[in-house]
C-alpha positions as CSV (number, residue, x, y, z in Angstrom):
1,M,75.5,84.4,160.9
2,D,78.5,86.7,160.5
3,N,80.5,87.8,163.6
4,L,79.4,91.4,163.3
5,T,75.8,90.3,163.8
6,H,76.8,88.1,166.7
7,S,78.7,91.0,168.3
8,L,75.9,93.5,167.8
9,A,73.4,91.0,169.2
10,G,75.5,90.6,172.4
11,A,75.8,94.4,172.7
12,L,72.1,94.9,172.2
13,L,71.3,92.6,175.0
14,G,73.5,94.7,177.2
15,Q,71.8,97.9,176.1
16,M,68.4,96.3,177.0
17,G,69.5,96.8,180.6
18,L,71.5,93.7,181.3
19,K,74.8,95.5,181.5
20,R,73.6,97.1,184.8
21,L,73.6,93.6,186.4
22,T,77.3,93.4,186.9
23,G,80.6,94.9,185.9
24,R,82.2,93.6,182.7
25,A,78.7,92.7,181.4
26,M,79.1,94.2,177.9
27,A,82.4,92.6,177.2
28,T,81.1,89.3,178.5
29,L,78.0,89.4,176.3
30,V,79.9,90.4,173.2
31,I,82.6,87.8,173.6
32,A,80.1,85.1,174.6
33,A,78.0,85.8,171.5
34,N,81.1,85.0,169.4
35,I,82.9,82.3,171.4
36,P,81.5,79.2,169.7
37,D,83.3,80.4,166.6
38,I,86.6,79.3,168.2
39,D,86.3,76.5,165.7
40,A,87.3,79.1,163.0
41,I,90.8,77.9,163.6
42,A,89.8,75.0,161.4
43,T,90.0,77.2,158.4
44,V,93.7,76.6,158.3
45,L,92.8,73.1,157.2
46,V,91.2,74.6,154.0
47,T,88.6,72.2,152.5
48,E,88.5,69.8,155.5
49,S,87.4,72.8,157.7
50,L,83.9,72.4,156.2
51,A,83.5,69.2,158.2
52,L,84.7,70.9,161.5
53,R,82.9,74.2,161.4
54,R,79.7,74.7,163.4
55,G,80.1,71.4,165.1
56,I,81.5,70.5,168.5
57,T,81.9,74.1,169.6
58,H,78.2,74.7,168.9
59,G,76.9,71.6,170.6
60,P,75.6,70.8,174.1
61,P,79.0,70.2,175.8
62,A,80.3,73.6,174.5
63,M,77.1,75.4,175.6
64,L,77.7,74.0,179.1
65,L,81.5,74.5,179.4
66,L,82.3,77.6,177.4
67,P,80.3,80.1,179.6
68,P,82.1,79.1,182.9
69,L,85.4,79.2,181.1
70,L,84.7,82.7,179.8
71,T,83.5,83.8,183.2
72,A,86.7,82.6,184.8
73,L,88.8,84.5,182.3
74,V,86.8,87.7,182.8
75,L,87.1,87.4,186.5
76,A,90.8,86.9,186.3
77,W,91.1,89.9,184.0
78,D,89.1,92.0,186.4
79,R,91.4,91.1,189.3
80,W,94.5,91.9,187.2
81,R,93.0,95.1,185.7
82,P,90.2,96.3,187.9
83,A,87.7,98.6,186.2
84,A,88.0,102.3,187.2
85,S,84.2,102.8,187.2
86,G,80.9,101.0,186.8
87,P,79.1,98.4,188.9
88,P,81.0,95.8,190.8
89,V,81.6,92.4,189.2
90,R,79.1,89.8,190.4
91,P,80.3,86.3,189.4
92,L,76.9,84.7,189.3
93,A,75.4,87.4,187.2
94,L,78.4,87.3,184.9
95,L,78.0,83.5,184.5
96,L,74.3,83.9,183.6
97,L,75.1,86.6,181.0
98,A,77.9,84.4,179.6
99,Y,75.3,81.6,179.1
100,L,72.8,83.9,177.5
101,G,75.3,85.4,175.1
102,T,76.7,82.0,174.2
103,L,73.3,80.5,173.5
104,T,72.4,83.3,171.1
105,H,75.2,82.1,168.7
106,P,73.8,78.7,167.6
107,A,70.3,80.1,167.6
108,L,71.4,82.8,165.0
109,D,73.5,80.4,163.1
110,W,70.5,78.1,162.6
111,L,68.6,80.8,160.8
112,N,70.5,80.5,157.5
113,S,71.1,77.8,155.0
114,Y,74.6,77.0,155.9
115,G,73.5,74.9,158.9
116,V,74.7,74.1,162.4
117,R,75.1,70.8,164.3
118,F,73.2,71.4,167.5
119,L,73.8,68.0,168.9
120,E,77.5,67.3,168.2
121,P,79.1,65.1,169.5
122,F,76.0,63.0,170.2
123,S,74.7,63.4,166.7
124,S,76.3,64.9,163.5
125,R,73.0,65.9,162.0
126,W,72.9,69.3,160.4
127,F,70.0,71.7,161.2
128,Y,68.9,74.5,158.8
129,G,66.4,77.3,159.3
130,D,66.5,78.8,155.7
131,I,65.1,82.0,157.2
132,L,67.9,84.6,156.8
133,F,70.8,85.1,154.5
134,I,74.1,84.5,156.3
135,I,74.9,88.3,156.2
136,D,71.7,90.3,156.6
137,L,72.0,94.0,156.2
138,W,68.6,94.7,157.6
139,I,69.5,93.0,160.8
140,W,72.7,95.0,160.9
141,M,70.7,98.3,160.5
142,A,68.2,97.3,163.2
143,L,71.0,96.3,165.6
144,G,73.1,99.3,164.9
145,A,70.1,101.7,165.2
146,G,69.0,100.2,168.5
147,L,72.5,100.5,170.0
148,I,73.2,104.0,168.8
149,L,69.9,105.5,169.9
150,S,70.1,103.7,173.2
151,R,73.6,104.9,173.9
152,R,72.7,108.5,173.0
153,R,69.7,108.5,175.4
154,E,71.9,106.9,178.1
155,R,74.6,109.6,177.8
156,A,71.9,112.3,177.9
157,G,70.7,110.9,181.2
158,R,67.3,109.8,180.0
159,S,65.4,107.2,182.0
160,D,64.1,105.5,178.8
161,W,67.5,104.7,177.4
162,R,66.7,101.0,177.2
163,L,63.7,101.6,174.9
164,P,65.5,101.8,171.5
165,A,67.3,98.5,172.2
166,L,64.1,96.8,173.3
167,T,62.3,98.1,170.2
168,A,65.1,97.0,167.9
169,G,65.0,93.5,169.6
170,G,61.3,93.3,169.1
171,A,61.5,94.4,165.5
172,I,64.2,91.8,164.7
173,I,62.0,89.0,166.2
174,L,59.1,90.1,164.0
175,Y,61.4,90.3,161.0
176,I,62.7,86.8,161.6
177,A,59.1,85.5,162.0
178,A,58.1,87.2,158.7
179,N,61.0,85.7,156.9
180,G,60.0,82.3,158.3
181,L,56.6,82.7,156.8
182,I,58.0,83.8,153.5
183,T,60.3,80.7,153.4
184,A,57.3,78.4,154.3
185,D,55.2,79.9,151.5
186,A,58.0,79.6,149.0
187,E,58.6,76.0,149.9
188,A,54.9,75.2,149.8
189,A,54.5,76.8,146.3
190,T,57.5,74.9,145.1
191,N,56.1,71.6,146.4
192,D,52.8,72.3,144.6
193,Q,54.6,72.8,141.3
194,L,56.7,69.7,141.8
195,D,53.5,67.7,142.6
196,R,52.2,68.8,139.2
197,R,55.4,67.5,137.6
198,A,55.0,64.2,139.5
199,V,58.4,64.6,141.2
200,R,58.7,62.3,144.2
201,S,61.2,61.8,147.1
202,R,62.3,65.4,146.9
203,Q,64.2,67.9,148.9
204,V,63.2,71.6,148.7
205,V,65.2,74.6,150.0
206,A,64.0,78.2,149.7
207,A,67.3,80.0,150.2
208,P,67.0,83.7,151.4
209,A,68.3,86.4,149.1
210,P,71.2,88.7,150.3
211,L,69.3,92.0,150.3
212,A,65.8,91.4,148.9
213,F,64.6,89.4,151.9
214,W,61.1,89.0,150.4
215,N,62.6,86.8,147.5
216,R,64.0,83.3,147.7
217,Q,66.3,81.2,145.5
218,I,64.6,77.9,145.0
219,L,66.7,74.7,145.1
220,W,65.2,71.3,144.8
221,R,66.4,67.7,144.1
222,S,65.0,64.3,143.7
223,T,66.6,60.9,143.0
224,G,69.4,61.6,140.5
225,V,68.2,65.0,139.4
226,Y,68.2,68.6,140.7
227,G,66.9,72.0,139.7
228,D,66.5,75.6,140.8
229,G,64.2,78.5,140.3
230,S,63.1,81.7,142.0
231,Y,60.3,82.9,144.3
232,R,59.0,86.5,144.4
233,L,56.6,87.4,147.2
234,G,53.1,87.9,145.7
235,Q,54.1,86.4,142.3
236,G,54.9,82.8,143.2
237,V,57.5,80.3,142.0
238,S,59.2,80.0,138.7
239,L,61.2,76.7,138.2
240,G,64.0,76.2,135.7
241,S,65.2,73.1,133.9
242,T,66.2,69.8,135.5
243,R,69.8,68.5,135.6
244,P,71.4,65.2,136.7
245,T,73.2,65.3,140.0
246,R,75.8,62.9,138.6
247,L,76.7,61.5,142.0
248,D,77.2,58.2,140.2
249,D,80.1,59.7,138.3
250,A,83.1,57.3,138.2
251,R,85.5,60.1,139.0
252,L,83.7,60.8,142.3
253,A,83.5,57.1,143.1
254,A,87.3,56.8,142.7
255,V,88.1,59.6,145.2
256,R,85.3,59.3,147.8
257,D,87.8,58.3,150.5
258,R,90.1,61.3,149.8
259,P,90.1,63.5,152.9
260,D,88.8,66.7,151.2
261,V,86.1,64.8,149.3
262,A,84.9,62.9,152.4
263,A,84.8,66.1,154.4
264,F,82.9,67.9,151.7
265,L,80.3,65.1,151.4
266,F,79.8,65.1,155.2
267,W,79.2,68.9,155.1
268,S,77.2,69.1,151.9
269,R,73.5,69.4,152.0
270,M,72.9,69.2,148.3
271,P,76.0,67.6,146.6
272,V,76.3,67.6,142.8
273,V,79.1,66.9,140.3
274,V,79.5,69.7,137.7
275,E,81.8,70.3,134.7
276,R,84.0,73.4,134.5
277,D,86.2,73.8,131.4
278,G,86.3,70.0,130.8
279,Q,87.1,69.1,134.4
280,A,84.8,67.5,137.0
281,Y,84.2,69.1,140.4
282,L,82.2,68.2,143.4
283,G,80.0,71.1,144.5
284,D,76.9,72.0,146.5
285,Q,73.7,73.4,144.9
286,R,73.7,76.2,147.5
287,F,77.1,77.5,146.5
288,L,77.4,77.2,142.7
289,S,77.4,80.9,141.9
290,R,80.5,82.6,140.5
291,L,80.9,84.5,143.8
292,T,81.1,81.5,145.9
293,R,82.2,78.5,143.8
294,A,86.0,78.9,144.2
295,N,85.7,78.0,147.9
296,F,83.1,75.3,147.4
297,L,84.2,73.3,144.4
298,I,86.4,70.2,144.9
299,P,88.4,69.0,141.9
300,L,87.9,65.3,141.4
301,D,90.9,64.7,139.2
302,N,93.5,66.5,141.2
303,A,93.6,69.1,138.5
304,G,94.1,72.0,140.9
305,P,91.7,74.6,142.4
306,A,88.3,75.5,141.0
307,P,88.3,78.2,138.3
């Protein structure tokens, strides 16, 4: 998920009442909810960053080591700049909140189709939830509403100030569960259609839509071919035409060991070779739209960036 979602999730946990456990709780929760994204520095490596993102800083060693490191930094900051008000800083409570905030990060990242490597460095396997779009405006609104209403009640001195945050959290859990059921139905309907087409050894992805969460973009592939389609809740699946993946293209074979190509193939869930203006590019089915392709197309003939 995007970092605004991670930040709001950490803050919502605080407004559920956890911020009363110790001083510096809110800051710790918000920072912890984002800290696995320290691997974002890999973006300076351009294409190769795809192979580094959502890996080692999202795996078990990071989940164990990042919270104590953050706790130590917060304690050091508090000694240097003591808070003028609020509850005292309790190191153990601060550590527990750091762990909680940090663990929310890979859990939320798993929900979309981009993927996360939960087990790095022990395994480089990617995990995908295919439940939410990577930037979900409905989640933003629920998180924002819960925070704003909770803060207003708190400032007014009301004893039920935690209720809006708790309600928002519950609503988000139900929303995620409902989206999981929609994805499952979309994939099952797609598999039924592919069964009728006698397509075997296939991979099916029901990718969430940006705003219309009840719809899905259907992506599927089999040996040497791929296709797409759409799913509308209550209407079913409509599949388009089939195209060759062209992964046997000689131009790809010639550059498989090139660093950017090797990194892309490691990251890619659904690689394909496509033509753009007479040039060959390595791409991923999930990111072939005009809005995203410039960042997710690799030229195979050193002809320059994607159009």
